[in-house]
TORDRENGU-653648 format. One line per 10 residues: number of its first residue (from 1); their letters; for each residue x, y, z of C-alpha. Coordinates in Angstrom, 1 decimal, always signed. Each point is the difference from the previous one (the first is absolute). Layout:
// residues N
NUM) a) X,Y,Z; ...
END
This chain:
// residues 121
1) mndrerlrvl) -79.8,+19.9,+221.5; -3.3,-1.6,+1.4; +0.0,+0.2,+4.0; +1.4,-3.8,+0.1; +3.1,+0.9,-1.9; +0.8,+3.3,+2.2; -0.6,-1.7,+3.2; +2.8,-2.4,-1.8; +2.2,+3.0,-0.2; -0.5,+1.3,+4.0
11) ratphfadvn) +0.6,-3.7,+1.0; +3.1,-0.4,-1.8; +1.6,+3.6,+2.0; +1.6,-0.8,+3.0; -2.4,+3.0,+1.7; -3.3,-2.1,-0.4; +1.2,-3.9,-0.3; -1.0,-0.8,+3.2; -3.9,+2.4,-0.3; -3.2,-2.5,-0.7
21) darlrsllpf) -1.9,+1.0,-2.8; -2.7,+1.7,+1.7; +2.6,+2.4,+1.4; +1.2,+0.4,-3.8; -3.4,+0.4,-1.7; -0.5,+2.9,+2.2; +3.0,+1.7,-1.0; -0.4,-0.3,-3.7; -1.8,+3.6,-0.7; +3.0,+2.0,+1.5
31) idelcvhags) +2.3,-2.0,-2.8; +0.3,+1.8,-3.0; +1.5,-1.4,-3.2; +2.4,+1.7,-1.9; +1.8,-1.1,-3.8; +3.5,+1.7,-0.3; +2.5,-0.2,-2.5; +3.9,-0.3,-0.4; +1.6,+3.1,+1.5; -2.8,+1.1,+2.3
41) tlaqegrlch) +1.5,+1.5,+3.1; -2.6,-1.0,+2.9; +2.3,+1.1,+2.7; +2.8,+1.8,+1.4; +2.4,-0.6,+2.6; +0.0,+2.9,+2.6; -3.4,+1.4,-1.5; -3.2,-0.8,+2.3; -1.7,-2.9,-1.1; -3.7,+0.4,-1.5
51) efvivasgfl) -0.8,-3.8,-0.4; +0.3,-3.9,+1.3; +0.6,-1.7,-2.9; +0.0,-3.6,-0.9; +1.0,-1.6,-3.7; -2.9,-2.2,-1.0; +2.0,-0.6,-3.0; +3.0,+1.1,-1.9; +3.8,+0.7,+1.6; +1.0,+3.7,+1.8
61) etcrrgthgt) +3.3,+1.4,+0.5; +0.9,+1.1,+3.0; +3.5,+2.6,+1.1; +0.7,+0.2,+3.6; +3.0,+1.9,+0.9; +1.8,-0.9,-3.3; -1.4,-3.9,+0.2; -2.0,-1.1,-2.8; -2.5,-3.1,+0.8; -2.8,-1.1,-1.6
71) lgpgdsfgwd) -4.0,-0.2,+0.9; -2.4,-3.1,-1.4; -3.8,-1.2,+0.7; -0.8,+0.0,+3.6; +2.8,+2.3,+0.5; -0.7,+3.3,+1.9; +1.1,+3.7,+0.9; -1.0,+2.7,+2.1; -2.0,-1.6,+3.0; +3.0,+1.7,+2.9
81) amrargpnda) +0.0,+3.1,-2.1; -3.9,+0.3,-0.3; -0.4,-1.2,+3.7; +3.0,+2.8,+1.6; -1.6,+2.4,-2.9; +3.8,+0.5,-0.8; +2.2,-0.2,-3.0; +0.4,-3.1,-3.0; +3.1,-2.0,+1.0; +0.9,-0.2,-3.7
91) tvsatatahl) -0.6,+0.7,-3.2; -2.3,-2.1,-2.0; -0.5,-0.5,-3.9; -1.7,-1.9,-2.4; +2.9,-2.2,-1.6; -3.4,-1.6,-2.5; -3.9,+0.1,+0.2; -1.1,-0.1,+3.2; -3.6,-0.8,+1.7; +0.1,+1.3,+3.4
101) fvmgheqfra) -2.6,+0.5,+2.8; +0.4,+2.7,+1.5; -1.8,+2.1,+3.5; +0.7,+3.5,+0.6; +0.4,+2.2,+3.0; -4.1,+0.1,+1.0; -0.5,-3.4,-1.7; +2.8,-1.3,+2.4; -1.4,+1.4,+3.4; -3.3,-1.5,-1.1
111) adalgapsss) +1.2,-3.4,+0.0; +2.7,+0.3,+2.9; -3.3,+1.4,+1.5; -1.1,-3.4,-0.7; +2.2,-2.3,+1.8; +2.4,-0.5,-3.2; +3.2,-1.8,+1.4; +2.6,+2.2,+1.7; +2.9,-2.2,-1.6; +3.5,+1.9,-0.5
121) g) +1.3,+0.0,-3.9
END
C-alpha cells in the first residue's frame, strides 16, 4: 500500500478519524503491514495483549465470553489493552485472508508519545 492508501485506512478507524493529515503521517513509521490467512489466531481472550491491530481489508472473527462478532475494514482491536498493558478482551481469528496494520508494544508507546489520540475502543 502506498502512503495515501495507508492514510485512508487510518482515517477509517475511529481512533484516528479526527486526526489531521500531518499527525497521521507522523504515525506511518510506527505501523507494520501484515497479511494473515484464514484460521490464523491473532489474540486469545485473557492473554496479555501484544499488538494493536487495524483491519485494512478482509474480516476477522471475535469471540468475547462466548459471544461471536466480526471485525472488518476500519475496525481495530487491542487499543485499551495496549494502553493498560493488560489482557485481550477477546479471541480474534482471521476468517479469510486479511491485510492488517499492526503496532507492537514499542511502536504503540512511540506513537502514544507523539500524541496519538487516547479514545477508547
